[in-house]
C-alpha positions as CSV (number, residue, x, y, z in Angstrom):
1,M,-31.3,9.8,39.2
2,S,-29.4,7.3,36.9
3,E,-25.9,7.8,35.4
4,P,-25.4,9.0,32.0
5,A,-24.9,6.4,29.4
6,A,-21.6,5.1,28.5
7,E,-19.6,2.9,25.9
8,L,-17.5,0.1,26.7
9,P,-15.7,-1.9,24.0
10,I,-16.7,-5.6,24.0
11,S,-13.2,-6.9,25.1
12,D,-13.4,-4.4,28.3
13,A,-16.9,-5.2,28.9
14,R,-16.2,-9.3,28.9
15,D,-13.4,-8.3,31.4
16,S,-15.5,-6.1,33.7
17,L,-19.1,-7.6,33.2
18,A,-19.8,-7.9,36.8
19,D,-19.2,-4.2,37.5
20,V,-21.1,-3.2,34.3
21,V,-24.1,-5.0,35.6
22,S,-23.8,-3.7,39.2
23,R,-23.7,-0.3,37.8
24,A,-26.7,-1.1,35.6
25,H,-28.7,-2.3,38.6
26,Y,-27.7,0.0,41.3
27,A,-26.9,3.2,39.5
28,G,-29.3,3.0,36.4
29,R,-26.4,3.3,34.0
30,I,-26.8,1.9,30.4
31,T,-23.7,0.6,29.0
32,Y,-23.5,0.3,25.2
33,V,-21.1,-2.4,23.8
34,P,-19.6,-1.5,20.5
35,R,-17.4,-3.4,18.2
36,R,-15.9,-1.7,15.1
37,G,-17.8,1.6,15.9
38,Q,-21.3,-0.1,15.9
39,R,-23.3,-0.7,18.9
40,L,-24.0,-4.5,19.1
41,A,-25.7,-4.4,22.6
42,A,-26.8,-2.6,25.7
43,I,-26.6,-3.4,29.3
44,T,-29.6,-1.9,31.0
45,P,-31.2,-2.1,34.4
46,G,-33.3,-5.0,35.2
47,R,-36.5,-3.0,35.4
48,G,-35.6,-1.5,32.2
49,R,-35.7,2.1,30.9
50,R,-39.1,1.8,29.7
51,G,-40.5,1.7,33.2
52,H,-38.6,4.6,34.1
53,R,-39.9,6.5,31.1
54,A,-43.3,5.2,31.2
55,G,-43.4,6.8,35.0
56,R,-42.3,10.0,33.4
57,R,-44.9,10.1,30.7
58,R,-47.6,9.3,33.3
59,Q,-46.5,12.3,35.4
60,R,-46.3,14.7,32.5
61,C,-49.7,13.5,31.5
62,R,-51.1,13.9,34.9
63,R,-49.8,17.5,35.1
64,R,-51.5,18.3,31.8
65,R,-54.8,17.0,32.9
66,E,-54.6,19.1,36.2
67,A,-53.6,22.2,33.8
68,L,-56.6,21.5,31.7
69,T,-58.9,21.1,34.7
70,R,-57.8,24.6,36.1
71,I,-58.7,26.1,32.8
72,D,-62.1,24.6,32.7
73,A,-62.7,25.7,36.3
74,G,-62.2,29.4,35.0
75,D,-58.5,29.8,35.7
76,T,-56.6,32.1,33.2
77,P,-54.7,30.0,30.9
78,I,-50.8,30.3,31.7
79,P,-48.3,31.1,28.8
80,L,-47.1,28.1,26.9
81,T,-43.4,28.7,27.8
82,D,-44.6,28.6,31.6
83,L,-46.4,25.3,30.8
84,R,-43.5,23.8,29.0
85,D,-41.3,24.8,32.2
86,E,-44.0,23.3,34.5
87,L,-44.1,20.1,32.4
88,G,-40.5,19.7,32.1
89,L,-40.7,20.0,28.1
């Protein structure tokens, strides 16, 4: 599991860039670099958050297909709230 995103002023990021990059790589932490309150950049893991999000998206789609297959096979549909819990929505 990745660490929550953080913000680090540009002057501090410059002084500790190696540590920020290591946290991105090993802990999956995204660090936003703001200047005067506006985010200028983000330091993200090398594989990017897109790959992680795409994997979660594929997993949710797989679970949805499995639920539809069960319904097509004659299972009683489960309540929407239970389905949302199962899919992590």
